[in-house]
C-alpha positions in Angstrom: 18.7 19.5 -47.5 19.5 17.0 -44.7 20.6 19.8 -42.4 17.3 21.6 -43.0 15.3 18.5 -42.2 17.4 17.9 -39.0 16.8 21.5 -37.9 13.1 21.2 -38.6 12.8 18.0 -36.5 14.8 19.4 -33.7 12.6 22.5 -33.7 9.4 20.5 -33.5 10.4 17.6 -31.2 12.4 19.4 -28.5 9.5 21.7 -27.5 7.2 18.6 -27.4 9.7 16.7 -25.2 10.0 19.7 -22.8 6.2 20.0 -22.7 5.9 16.3 -21.8 8.4 16.6 -19.0 6.6 19.7 -17.7 3.3 17.9 -17.7 4.9 14.8 -16.1 4.3 11.2 -17.0 1.4 8.8 -16.8 -1.7 8.0 -18.8 -4.9 9.3 -17.4 -8.5 8.1 -17.7 -11.5 10.4 -17.6 -13.6 9.5 -14.5 -16.7 11.0 -12.9 -15.1 11.9 -9.5 -17.7 13.1 -7.0 -17.0 16.3 -5.1 -15.0 19.2 -6.4 -11.9 17.5 -7.8 -8.9 19.8 -8.5 -5.5 19.3 -9.9 -3.4 17.0 -7.6 -6.3 15.7 -5.5 -6.5 12.0 -4.4 -9.3 9.9 -5.9 -10.8 6.8 -4.3 -12.9 4.0 -5.8 -16.2 3.6 -3.9 -17.9 0.6 -5.4 -18.6 1.5 -9.0 -18.3 5.2 -8.2 -15.3 7.5 -7.7 -14.9 10.2 -5.1 -12.2 12.3 -3.4 -10.5 10.7 -0.4 -11.8 11.8 3.0 -10.0 9.9 5.7 -6.4 8.8 6.4 -5.2 5.5 4.9 -8.2 5.0 2.6 -8.3 1.3 1.6 -9.5 1.9 -2.0 -7.0 4.6 -3.2 -7.3 4.8 -7.0 -5.2 7.6 -8.3 -4.6 11.3 -8.6 -6.5 14.0 -10.5 -4.1 15.4 -13.2 -5.5 18.1 -15.4 -2.5 18.0 -17.8 -1.6 14.4 -18.2 0.9 13.2 -20.9 -1.8 10.9 -22.3 -5.6 11.0 -21.6 -8.1 8.2 -22.5 -11.8 8.7 -22.4 -13.6 5.4 -22.2 -16.8 6.6 -20.5 -19.6 8.8 -21.7 -20.4 12.0 -19.9 -18.3 14.5 -18.0 -15.2 13.5 -16.0 -11.7 14.6 -14.9 -8.4 12.9 -15.9 -7.1 10.5 -13.2 -3.6 9.0 -13.3 -3.0 5.7 -11.6 0.7 5.3 -12.3 3.7 7.3 -13.3 5.0 10.6 -12.0 2.4 13.2 -11.0 1.9 16.2 -8.8 0.0 15.4 -5.6 -1.7 17.9 -3.3 -0.4 17.3 0.2 -0.6 18.9 3.7 1.5 18.6 6.8 -0.8 16.4 8.9 1.6 13.5 8.7 4.7 15.7 9.3 7.4 17.0 7.0 7.9 15.1 3.8 11.3 14.1 2.4 12.0 12.4 -0.9 11.3 8.7 -0.6 8.6 9.0 2.0 5.4 7.1 1.4 2.3 9.3 0.8 -1.3 8.4 1.6 -4.7 10.1 2.0 -5.4 12.5 4.9 -8.6 13.6 6.7 -8.9 16.6 4.3 -10.9 15.7 1.2 -8.7 15.0 -1.7 -5.4 15.9 0.1 -2.6 13.6 0.7 0.0 13.5 3.6 3.0 11.6 4.7 2.3 8.0 5.8 3.5 7.1 9.3 2.0 3.7 9.8 1.3 0.6 7.7 -1.5 1.0 5.3 -2.4 1.7 1.7 -0.1 4.3 0.1 -0.2 6.3 -3.1 3.5 5.9 -3.7 6.7 7.8 -2.8 7.4 11.5 -2.7 10.0 12.8 -5.1 10.2 16.3 -3.6 10.5 17.6 0.0 7.7 19.5 1.7 7.8 21.3 5.0 4.7 23.2 6.2 4.8 25.8 8.9 1.1 25.2 9.3 0.0 21.6 9.0 -3.2 22.7 7.3 -1.3 24.4 4.5 -1.2 22.5 1.2 1.1 22.3 -1.8 1.7 20.2 -4.8 4.8 17.9 -4.9 6.0 15.4 -7.4 5.4 11.7 -6.5 5.9 8.3 -8.1 2.5 6.6 -8.0 2.5 2.9 -6.9 -0.6 2.2 -5.0 -0.2 -0.8 -2.6 -0.1 -1.8 1.0 3.2 -0.8 2.6 4.9 -1.4 5.9 5.8 2.2 6.9 8.3 2.9 9.7 8.5 6.0 11.9 11.5 8.3 12.2 13.4 5.8 14.4 13.0 3.0 11.8 10.6 1.0 13.9 7.1 -0.2 13.0 4.7 1.8 15.2 2.0 -0.8 15.3 1.9 -4.4 16.5 2.2 -7.3 14.0 -1.4 -8.2 14.9 -2.7 -4.7 14.1 -0.8 -4.7 10.8 -2.2 -8.1 9.8 -5.8 -7.0 10.6 -5.3 -3.8 8.6 -3.8 -5.9 5.7 -6.8 -8.2 5.7 -9.3 -5.3 5.8 -7.4 -3.6 3.0 -7.3 -6.7 0.9 -11.1 -7.2 1.0 -11.5 -3.8 -0.8 -8.7 -4.2 -3.3 -9.0 -7.9 -4.2 -12.3 -7.3 -6.0 -10.8 -4.9 -8.5 -7.3 -6.3 -8.8 -6.8 -10.0 -9.6 -3.1 -9.9 -8.6 -4.1 -8.6 -5.2 -6.7 -11.4 -4.8 -4.0 -14.0 -5.7 -1.7 -12.6 -3.0 -4.4 -12.7 -0.4 -5.3 -16.3 -1.3 -1.6 -17.2 -1.1 -1.3 -15.5 2.3 -4.4 -17.3 3.6 -3.0 -20.6 2.4 0.3 -20.0 4.2 -1.5 -19.2 7.5 -3.7 -22.3 7.3 -0.9 -24.6 6.4 1.4 -23.3 9.2 -1.4 -23.6 11.7 -2.3 -27.2 10.7 1.3 -28.4 10.5 2.1 -26.7 13.8 -0.7 -28.4 15.6 -0.3 -31.8 13.9 3.5 -32.1 14.3 4.2 -30.3 17.6 0.8 -30.2 19.1 0.3 -33.9 19.0 3.7 -34.5 20.5 2.8 -32.1 23.4 -0.5 -34.0 24.0 1.3 -37.3 24.0 3.8 -35.9 26.5 1.0 -35.0 29.0 -0.3 -38.6 28.7 3.2 -39.9 29.3 3.5 -38.0 32.6 0.6 -40.1 34.0 2.2 -43.3 32.9 5.7 -42.5 34.1 5.7 -40.0 37.0 9.4 -40.5 37.7 10.2 -39.0 34.3 7.9 -36.1 34.9 10.5 -33.3 34.7 12.0 -34.6 31.4 8.6 -35.1 29.9 7.3 -31.7 30.9 10.5 -30.1 29.4 9.7 -31.9 26.1 6.1 -30.8 26.2 7.2 -27.2 26.8 9.6 -27.4 23.9 6.8 -28.7 21.6 4.4 -26.0 22.7 7.1 -23.4 22.0 7.8 -24.8 18.6 4.1 -24.8 17.8 3.8 -21.1 18.6 7.0 -20.3 16.6 5.8 -22.3 13.6 2.4 -20.6 13.5 3.9 -17.2 14.2 6.3 -17.7 11.3 3.5 -18.6 9.0 1.5 -15.4 10.0 4.7 -13.3 9.5 5.3 -14.9 6.1 1.7 -14.2 5.1 2.0 -10.6 6.2 5.1 -9.9 4.1 3.4 -11.5 1.1 0.7 -8.9 1.5 3.0 -6.0 2.3 5.6 -6.4 -0.6 
């Protein structure tokens, strides 16, 4: 009898397990995505609405349309398509960002609903789990990806960051304005980053800036020690710049990771 029960459970559960693996993982929510959403397309939150992505590095990436999710939840009335925001899904990509290798970051492209390899800092969908090489950059295909939407510091093939720190910080601040509204954790990170910048700026000016100002005054009082005083002033100015730069860098990495 026990053998018969075991055989029955195996016959029922194994196909279900295989089907779940085939459909990948991740719970989906039915959302009214504007446009013509198809399986694997990238969805973006636009205020209270949802639409397909339409430009590279969209700031408000939301998820991926998945017509066969492992679990689907319908919390809204009316029509909609299942959109997965985490887990492993199939993402529709092209070759506009170059060939894709496992581990590469994926983001949106200039083709509506289609992703691409990310080559610069910005908001990403997550990491590719499969390679993709397109003879024609406009060709599209679905590849498996692990969704983890966040701002990422993306390096190029040489391992260097292709944008200046200032450009990255500006992109991070613009990105945060869109994401902080819908994600309290993101809002907290941006508040912490802003606090770090303000504190480093204030402390740098108070500690080292005041010493530099006093040094300039001392030159007028003691011209004979001019060289030593100017050297001390230069040192304090340098320390002010390094202190503030360190604060900005720390804030940037708080946002990026």
